[in-house]
One Martini backbone bead per residue (centre of mass of N, CA, C, O) as a GRO file, in nm:
protein
   74
    1MET     BB    1   0.097   0.036   0.023
    2VAL     BB    2   0.050   0.366  -0.033
    3SER     BB    3   0.158   0.665   0.093
    4LEU     BB    4   0.103   0.993   0.134
    5GLU     BB    5   0.392   1.071   0.227
    6GLU     BB    6   0.548   0.948  -0.012
    7ILE     BB    7   0.426   1.118  -0.229
    8ARG     BB    8   0.498   1.394  -0.112
    9ARG     BB    9   0.807   1.354  -0.085
   10ARG     BB   10   0.875   1.301  -0.385
   11ILE     BB   11   0.767   1.569  -0.496
   12GLU     BB   12   0.926   1.768  -0.311
   13THR     BB   13   1.206   1.666  -0.400
   14ALA     BB   14   1.171   1.713  -0.720
   15LEU     BB   15   0.996   1.996  -0.634
   16PRO     BB   16   1.102   2.261  -0.527
   17GLY     BB   17   0.848   2.446  -0.355
   18ALA     BB   18   0.619   2.265  -0.333
   19ARG     BB   19   0.268   2.221  -0.319
   20VAL     BB   20   0.115   1.941  -0.141
   21GLU     BB   21  -0.179   1.738  -0.203
   22VAL     BB   22  -0.315   1.436  -0.047
   23ALA     BB   23  -0.558   1.179  -0.146
   24ASP     BB   24  -0.749   0.906  -0.045
   25THR     BB   25  -1.036   0.802  -0.224
   26THR     BB   26  -1.077   0.480  -0.089
   27GLY     BB   27  -0.862   0.354   0.137
   28ALA     BB   28  -0.658   0.141  -0.035
   29GLY     BB   29  -0.379   0.274  -0.157
   30ASP     BB   30  -0.453   0.330  -0.507
   31HIS     BB   31  -0.623   0.606  -0.482
   32PHE     BB   32  -0.555   0.942  -0.606
   33GLU     BB   33  -0.531   1.287  -0.504
   34VAL     BB   34  -0.339   1.553  -0.664
   35GLN     BB   35  -0.190   1.863  -0.557
   36VAL     BB   36   0.020   2.095  -0.754
   37ALA     BB   37   0.243   2.363  -0.668
   38ALA     BB   38   0.503   2.486  -0.897
   39PRO     BB   39   0.768   2.654  -1.025
   40ALA     BB   40   0.846   2.429  -1.245
   41PHE     BB   41   0.572   2.490  -1.424
   42ALA     BB   42   0.667   2.726  -1.559
   43GLY     BB   43   0.588   2.726  -1.903
   44LYS     BB   44   0.417   2.468  -1.884
   45GLY     BB   45   0.233   2.224  -1.972
   46LEU     BB   46   0.024   1.989  -1.861
   47VAL     BB   47   0.184   1.741  -1.956
   48GLU     BB   48   0.457   1.829  -1.835
   49GLN     BB   49   0.364   1.845  -1.545
   50HIS     BB   50   0.276   1.548  -1.518
   51GLN     BB   51   0.551   1.423  -1.590
   52LEU     BB   52   0.695   1.530  -1.339
   53VAL     BB   53   0.524   1.370  -1.138
   54TYR     BB   54   0.570   1.086  -1.247
   55GLY     BB   55   0.879   1.099  -1.211
   56ALA     BB   56   0.872   1.138  -0.901
   57LEU     BB   57   0.722   0.860  -0.844
   58GLY     BB   58   0.796   0.635  -1.025
   59THR     BB   59   0.760   0.320  -0.889
   60LEU     BB   60   0.478   0.390  -0.764
   61MET     BB   61   0.310   0.359  -1.030
   62HIS     BB   62   0.280   0.041  -0.996
   63GLU     BB   63   0.075   0.086  -0.728
   64ILE     BB   64  -0.102   0.283  -0.888
   65HIS     BB   65  -0.422   0.291  -1.023
   66ALA     BB   66  -0.512   0.599  -0.943
   67LEU     BB   67  -0.461   0.944  -1.081
   68SER     BB   68  -0.536   1.266  -0.973
   69LEU     BB   69  -0.448   1.574  -1.136
   70ARG     BB   70  -0.342   1.901  -1.005
   71THR     BB   71  -0.187   2.173  -1.173
   72SER     BB   72   0.050   2.448  -1.089
   73ALA     BB   73   0.181   2.748  -1.083
   74SER     BB   74   0.342   2.954  -0.819
   0.00000   0.00000   0.00000
């Protein structure tokens, strides 16, 4: 089971200065809603922003069944 803290930690480590909110939408530890506001997103399109988050999560993506992302530049 993936923890909310592990998701938050990986994103904050990969995207310094990011504000990250994570919610487990089913309680099963495999469906999450993540909101990220990060300076690193400035000038990037939505797909590029999401790719940065996926890259930050790395191998955790193998354990996550569903991920709803909302991203913005801060």
